[in-house]
C-alpha positions as a printed Julia matrix, in Angstrom:
489×3 Matrix{Float64}:
  8.04  101.12  -55.8
  7.69  102.11  -59.47
  8.25   99.84  -62.48
 11.86  101.0   -62.97
 12.83  100.24  -59.39
 11.04   96.89  -59.57
 12.97   96.04  -62.73
 16.27   96.96  -61.05
 15.52   94.75  -58.02
 14.63   91.92  -60.39
 18.02   92.33  -62.13
 19.8    92.14  -58.78
 17.96   88.95  -57.78
 18.65   87.41  -61.18
 22.33   88.24  -60.74
 22.45   86.39  -57.39
 20.51   83.44  -58.87
 22.86   83.2   -61.88
 25.84   83.3   -59.55
 24.37   80.43  -57.49
 23.77   78.36  -60.62
 27.31   79.04  -61.78
 28.81   77.92  -58.46
 26.68   74.75  -58.41
 27.86   73.64  -61.86
 29.34   70.15  -61.37
 33.15   70.05  -61.55
 33.52   73.77  -62.28
 36.97   75.21  -61.57
 37.56   78.26  -59.4
 38.91   80.25  -62.35
 35.7    79.65  -64.3
 33.59   80.81  -61.33
 35.59   84.04  -61.06
 35.44   84.65  -64.82
 31.72   83.93  -64.9
 31.05   86.32  -62.02
 32.44   89.35  -63.86
 30.3    88.47  -66.88
 27.14   88.27  -64.75
 27.53   91.54  -62.81
 27.1    94.19  -65.59
 23.59   92.94  -66.41
 22.5    93.83  -62.86
 23.51   97.49  -63.21
 21.09  100.34  -64.07
 22.92  100.98  -67.35
 24.12   97.52  -68.46
 25.05   98.65  -71.97
 27.9   100.85  -70.63
 28.77   98.75  -67.53
 31.99   96.82  -66.94
 33.29   94.57  -64.12
 36.68   93.51  -62.88
 37.84   91.05  -60.21
 41.38   90.85  -58.86
 41.96   88.06  -56.36
 45.38   86.83  -55.24
 47.04   85.79  -58.53
 43.76   85.89  -60.47
 42.47   88.8   -62.58
 39.26   88.66  -64.59
 37.47   91.5   -66.38
 34.86   92.15  -69.06
 36.04   92.73  -72.62
 35.03   96.4   -72.48
 36.95   97.12  -69.28
 38.83  100.39  -68.9
 39.39  102.34  -65.74
 36.97  105.22  -65.17
 36.08  107.46  -62.28
 32.48  106.2   -62.26
 33.07  102.95  -60.4
 32.16  101.1   -57.23
 34.44   98.6   -55.42
 34.12   96.03  -52.62
 36.94   94.12  -50.88
 37.06   90.33  -51.2
 38.02   88.78  -47.85
 39.3    85.24  -47.32
 39.42   84.06  -43.72
 38.92   87.64  -42.59
 41.79   89.14  -44.6
 41.42   91.27  -47.77
 42.8    89.27  -50.68
 41.26   91.07  -53.67
 38.78   93.62  -55.04
 35.52   93.37  -56.99
 34.77   96.44  -59.11
 31.86   97.56  -61.32
 31.73  100.8   -63.26
 30.3   102.84  -66.1
 32.18  103.83  -69.23
 30.24  107.13  -69.37
 29.11  109.65  -66.79
 25.65  109.21  -65.36
 23.55  111.21  -62.84
 24.72  111.06  -59.22
 22.78  108.88  -56.8
 23.66  107.51  -53.32
 27.3   106.68  -54.12
 28.42  108.35  -57.3
 26.13  107.15  -60.09
 25.2   104.06  -58.07
 22.2   103.55  -55.81
 22.58  102.07  -52.3
 21.09   98.78  -53.57
 24.03   98.39  -56.0
 26.44   98.78  -53.08
 24.55   96.05  -51.18
 24.6    93.8   -54.25
 28.33   94.29  -54.84
 29.14   93.66  -51.16
 27.0    90.49  -51.19
 28.71   89.17  -54.34
 32.17   89.99  -52.96
 31.35   88.2   -49.71
 29.97   85.24  -51.68
 33.14   85.04  -53.75
 35.24   85.06  -50.56
 33.22   82.13  -49.15
 33.46   80.26  -52.45
 37.24   80.65  -52.52
 37.5    79.54  -48.88
 35.5    76.43  -49.67
 37.48   75.71  -52.83
 40.79   76.15  -51.01
 39.61   73.88  -48.17
 38.46   71.27  -50.67
 41.79   71.47  -52.51
 43.72   71.19  -49.23
 41.58   68.23  -48.2
 42.12   66.57  -51.57
 45.85   67.17  -51.27
 45.88   65.77  -47.75
 43.85   62.74  -48.85
 46.23   62.15  -51.75
 49.22   62.4   -49.43
 47.59   59.97  -47.0
 46.58   57.7   -49.87
 50.16   57.72  -51.19
 51.43   56.78  -47.73
 48.9    53.95  -47.38
 49.35   52.7   -50.94
 53.14   52.57  -50.51
 53.19   51.36  -46.89
 55.43   48.45  -45.96
 52.54   46.84  -44.05
 49.32   45.43  -45.44
 46.33   47.64  -44.67
 42.69   46.61  -44.87
 39.39   48.2   -43.86
 36.53   45.88  -42.98
 33.04   47.32  -42.73
 29.76   45.51  -42.08
 31.55   42.19  -42.44
 33.11   42.99  -45.83
 36.5    44.25  -46.89
 36.07   47.68  -48.48
 39.72   48.57  -48.92
 42.98   46.66  -49.39
 46.33   48.28  -50.2
 48.9    46.8   -52.65
 51.12   45.41  -49.89
 48.2    43.4   -48.5
 47.52   42.04  -51.97
 51.16   40.99  -52.13
 50.93   39.36  -48.71
 47.7    37.42  -49.05
 47.1    37.35  -52.8
 43.92   38.22  -54.61
 40.64   37.39  -52.89
 37.02   37.76  -54.06
 35.57   41.27  -53.88
 33.67   41.9   -50.68
 35.31   38.98  -48.85
 36.59   39.45  -45.33
 39.92   38.45  -43.9
 38.14   36.21  -41.4
 36.09   34.35  -44.0
 39.19   33.23  -45.89
 40.06   29.58  -45.56
 43.64   30.73  -46.19
 44.03   31.24  -42.43
 45.79   28.31  -40.8
 43.25   25.94  -39.25
 44.9    26.18  -35.82
 44.51   29.98  -35.83
 40.99   30.44  -37.23
 39.25   30.16  -33.88
 41.6    32.69  -32.27
 41.29   35.14  -35.16
 37.49   34.91  -35.22
 37.15   35.31  -31.43
 39.46   38.34  -31.4
 37.62   40.0   -34.29
 34.2    39.41  -32.69
 35.41   40.81  -29.35
 36.64   43.9   -31.19
 33.4    44.44  -33.13
 31.25   43.96  -30.02
 33.2    46.64  -28.18
 34.71   44.28  -25.61
 38.2    45.25  -26.78
 39.35   48.61  -28.22
 42.22   46.98  -30.11
 43.46   43.5   -30.92
 47.06   42.4   -31.47
 47.71   38.86  -32.6
 50.03   36.63  -34.61
 48.55   34.14  -37.05
 49.62   31.88  -39.88
 48.31   32.37  -43.36
 48.48   30.71  -46.77
 48.58   33.37  -49.55
 47.52   30.7   -52.05
 45.34   27.82  -50.95
 47.06   25.16  -53.02
 50.63   26.13  -52.13
 51.0    25.05  -48.52
 54.73   25.65  -48.69
 54.04   29.39  -48.92
 52.89   29.65  -45.3
 53.39   33.14  -43.89
 53.42   34.43  -40.35
 51.49   37.68  -39.99
 51.43   40.14  -37.09
 48.0    41.75  -37.11
 46.74   44.82  -35.29
 43.02   45.55  -35.62
 41.44   48.79  -34.38
 37.9    50.12  -34.46
 37.59   53.32  -36.52
 34.93   55.51  -38.12
 35.07   55.15  -41.91
 32.72   57.32  -43.96
 30.42   57.8   -40.96
 30.13   54.09  -40.25
 31.86   51.77  -37.78
 34.71   49.83  -39.34
 37.85   47.89  -38.44
 41.27   49.04  -39.57
 43.66   46.11  -39.93
 47.43   46.42  -40.21
 49.25   43.23  -41.17
 53.0    42.82  -41.13
 54.87   39.89  -42.62
 57.01   38.51  -39.79
 57.89   35.28  -41.6
 61.62   36.16  -41.8
 61.68   36.87  -38.05
 59.87   33.61  -37.31
 62.27   31.74  -39.56
 65.16   33.34  -37.7
 63.58   32.26  -34.4
 63.27   28.73  -35.76
 66.92   28.7   -36.82
 67.97   30.0   -33.41
 65.91   27.3   -31.71
 67.6    24.69  -33.88
 70.97   26.2   -33.02
 70.1    26.14  -29.32
 68.96   22.55  -29.62
 72.17   21.59  -31.37
 74.13   23.36  -28.65
 72.09   21.56  -25.98
 72.57   18.31  -27.87
 76.32   18.85  -27.72
 76.14   19.38  -23.98
 73.89   16.31  -23.64
 76.33   14.22  -25.63
 79.24   15.48  -23.54
 77.28   14.75  -20.36
 76.37   11.25  -21.5
 79.97   10.55  -22.52
 81.21   11.75  -19.14
 78.58    9.75  -17.23
 79.26    6.53  -19.14
 83.03    6.8   -19.58
 83.94    6.15  -15.95
 81.86    2.98  -15.46
 82.96    1.72  -18.89
 86.61    2.2   -17.93
 85.93    0.24  -14.74
 84.22   -2.52  -16.72
 87.22   -2.86  -19.03
 89.61   -3.04  -16.07
 87.44   -5.6   -14.31
 87.15   -7.73  -17.44
 90.94   -7.77  -17.88
 91.41   -8.71  -14.22
 88.68  -11.35  -14.45
 90.34  -12.84  -17.49
 93.59  -13.27  -15.56
 91.89  -14.7   -12.47
 89.96  -17.26  -14.45
 93.3   -18.87  -15.38
 94.17  -19.36  -11.71
 92.41  -21.8    -9.36
 91.04  -20.75   -5.97
 90.06  -17.17   -7.0
 86.28  -17.61   -6.68
 85.87  -14.94   -3.98
 87.76  -12.35   -5.97
 85.77  -13.29   -9.08
 82.51  -12.77   -7.2
 83.67   -9.34   -6.08
 84.63   -8.35   -9.6
 81.28   -9.56  -10.94
 79.53   -7.37   -8.34
 81.57   -4.39   -9.51
 80.65   -5.15  -13.1
 76.96   -5.26  -12.19
 77.28   -1.94  -10.34
 78.98   -0.27  -13.3
 76.39   -1.71  -15.68
 73.6    -0.38  -13.45
 75.12    3.12  -13.54
 75.14    3.05  -17.36
 71.54    1.8   -17.38
 70.51    4.67  -15.06
 72.13    7.23  -17.34
 70.37    5.79  -20.39
 67.04    5.74  -18.52
 67.41    9.42  -17.54
 68.15   10.35  -21.15
 65.12    8.34  -22.27
 62.92   10.07  -19.69
 64.11   13.44  -20.97
 63.61   12.57  -24.63
 60.2    10.94  -24.12
 58.59   12.22  -20.93
 55.47   10.61  -19.53
 52.25   11.78  -21.21
 50.29   13.88  -18.66
 46.98   12.45  -17.45
 45.02   15.65  -16.95
 42.41   16.11  -14.24
 40.78   19.25  -12.85
 41.89   19.76   -9.27
 43.14   22.23   -6.67
 46.87   22.89   -7.18
 47.35   23.02   -3.41
 46.88   19.24   -3.24
 50.11   18.2    -5.06
 51.93   21.04   -3.25
 51.03   19.54    0.16
 51.89   16.03   -1.05
 55.33   17.16   -2.23
 56.0    18.89    1.11
 55.02   15.71    2.99
 57.32   13.57    0.81
 60.23   15.95    1.37
 59.62   16.21    5.12
 62.33   13.67    6.03
 65.16   15.37    4.12
 64.0    18.79    5.34
 64.08   17.66    8.98
 67.49   16.04    8.47
 68.95   19.3     7.15
 67.12   21.41    9.74
 65.29   23.43    7.08
 62.3    25.56    8.06
 59.42   25.41    5.6
 57.07   28.4     5.41
 53.88   27.81    3.43
 51.41   30.39    2.21
 48.79   28.52    0.2
 45.9    30.62   -1.08
 42.41   29.33   -0.47
 39.59   29.19   -3.03
 41.96   28.87   -5.98
 40.28   28.08   -9.29
 40.71   24.52  -10.51
 43.54   23.72  -12.9
 43.98   20.79  -15.26
 47.16   18.88  -14.47
 48.69   15.48  -13.82
 49.02   15.42  -10.03
 51.89   12.93   -9.99
 53.96   14.84  -12.54
 53.41   18.22  -10.86
 54.23   16.58   -7.52
 57.46   15.29   -9.11
 58.37   18.81  -10.26
 57.69   20.33   -6.84
 59.6    17.59   -5.04
 62.57   18.23   -7.32
 62.45   21.99   -6.6
 62.11   21.48   -2.84
 64.95   18.93   -2.59
 67.18   21.1    -4.81
 66.49   24.04   -2.5
 67.24   21.93    0.59
 70.56   20.77   -0.88
 71.71   24.36   -1.41
 71.13   25.28    2.25
 74.33   24.76    4.24
 73.91   27.39    6.94
 75.72   26.58   10.15
 74.51   29.33   12.49
 70.92   29.82   11.34
 68.64   27.2     9.82
 67.83   27.49    6.13
 64.39   28.57    4.97
 62.2    27.42    2.12
 59.05   29.35    1.24
 56.23   27.84   -0.77
 53.37   30.05   -1.98
 50.34   29.61   -4.25
 48.34   32.43   -5.79
 45.9    33.17   -8.61
 47.28   35.44  -11.3
 44.64   36.31  -13.89
 43.75   33.13  -15.77
 46.69   31.28  -14.22
 47.65   29.76  -10.89
 51.17   30.42   -9.65
 53.38   28.27   -7.41
 56.52   29.87   -6.0
 59.32   27.92   -4.29
 62.17   30.01   -2.89
 65.06   29.46   -0.51
 67.5    31.45    1.59
 70.57   29.98   -0.09
 73.24   31.7    -2.14
 71.04   32.06   -5.21
 71.87   31.45   -8.86
 74.17   33.86  -10.75
 72.39   35.74  -13.54
 74.56   34.21  -16.29
 73.57   30.69  -15.16
 69.79   31.17  -14.88
 69.14   30.03  -18.45
 71.75   27.26  -18.45
 70.36   25.46  -15.4
 67.44   24.22  -17.52
 69.77   22.65  -20.1
 69.98   18.85  -19.89
 73.03   17.52  -18.01
 74.07   20.99  -16.89
 74.83   21.04  -13.15
 76.92   22.9   -10.59
 76.46   20.21   -7.91
 78.88   17.35   -7.39
 77.3    13.98   -8.07
 74.21   15.44   -9.78
 73.01   14.24  -13.19
 71.87   17.74  -14.17
 68.67   16.48  -15.75
 66.09   17.17  -13.03
 65.33   20.8   -13.96
 65.23   19.96  -17.67
 62.61   17.28  -17.07
 60.71   19.59  -14.68
 60.57   22.36  -17.26
 59.44   19.9   -19.92
 56.63   18.63  -17.69
 55.39   22.16  -16.91
 55.5    23.16  -20.59
 53.52   20.01  -21.47
 50.86   21.43  -19.14
 50.81   24.7   -21.1
 52.65   26.51  -18.31
 56.07   28.0   -17.57
 58.91   27.34  -15.12
 61.21   30.3   -14.48
 63.81   31.36  -11.94
 64.66   34.75  -10.43
 66.29   36.14   -7.27
 64.2    35.52   -4.15
 63.38   37.9    -1.31
 65.8    36.08    1.04
 68.76   36.27   -1.31
 68.38   32.76   -2.7
 66.67   31.43   -5.8
 62.93   31.65   -6.45
 61.38   29.2    -8.92
 57.92   30.05  -10.24
 55.51   27.64  -11.92
 52.49   29.04  -13.76
 49.67   26.79  -14.96
 46.52   27.79  -16.87
 43.17   27.74  -15.09
 40.76   25.04  -16.26
 38.31   26.24  -18.91
 34.62   26.55  -18.07
 32.93   26.68  -14.66
 35.09   25.63  -11.71
């Protein structure tokens, strides 16, 4: 290779180096890269003093100041994603000796093709970057204007918080985490912390929870209810937790108002029930007092007076019983919790009900699971609930041809034990299944209508539930669920 050829190769390498430096300029726009490329190319030609360059690409067109179309030119297509989108051209303003391709050597063709390919890749990258930036802006706009609070927690610190979250929980110190805030209601901190730790350790893929929160520590009246969903994500190549928080305070307030409305409705039924229960004996008392007043004016009426006094005592006792039942409902006995096998009070209740079951000819079918985990309950209160359910079931069974059936079953269901009492009676209509737990509501003649209300209250005081549904024999099936005792059993 002679000195001229060596000089030409050096020009070509310098052209590629200058192009690389141009592309790597921080913050340079695509238009500036394209314009710079056409200024760099002529210097790499054999006759730079009469060389020109031109680049047409989509809606861009860049050329050297001396550009004019001549027949002594060389062109290469610029492809973007495999499709021709433009042309890169170099040429001479004057005729020069013919070489491999017109007045251009094969090396100039290779250089031009390499630059055209490089430009295509640069445009692809720039377009991808612009599309990504546009997508990120669109996503950022969605997140910034979302109706839910959004937070990203990474390595124990909050690295992002959108405006809605700031509105919900107020301003907090930079780098603080949602869990570290003392703004969380004291009753919910343990639950929130345990859920978050289970999520971060990989025990749970996602956590959904409801918690109470004070946006400002010294304004306790501003308590908010938040629904929170936390999910593990990858954020900037590191594990993180994405938290979505929705203000459900209005919904909770509506629930509270509905509960108050239900209580007022129940109170009305209670008052009506009490008035009905007391009115009859009071009417009798008034009649007896009037009669007694007349008899006291006549001699020799001692026997009749004694009878009237007995009636007065009976009526008074009825009123006392009504008041006692109301008192029991309003202030039920405080449970004395002990860890025990739930099958024990079940068997005791069956034994206590044996007499009435035999009298009515009711068949009892028991299916009590063995090795049940221990539960914490007051045996006497749970026995009272079961006895009430069993006797209620027995009273609904009036079969003449075939004896009635009562089934009693115990099972473990996750972290709960379940007791099911069902009968083969006529069942409870769907529209009455909620009402039967209201105080003083009854469909039975001579019943106070308070037994199921007290039973439900007792079960709820144990942290459980008492529900009713259709049974497999066509009657009613009452189900009690109680939580399993914490710790080893």
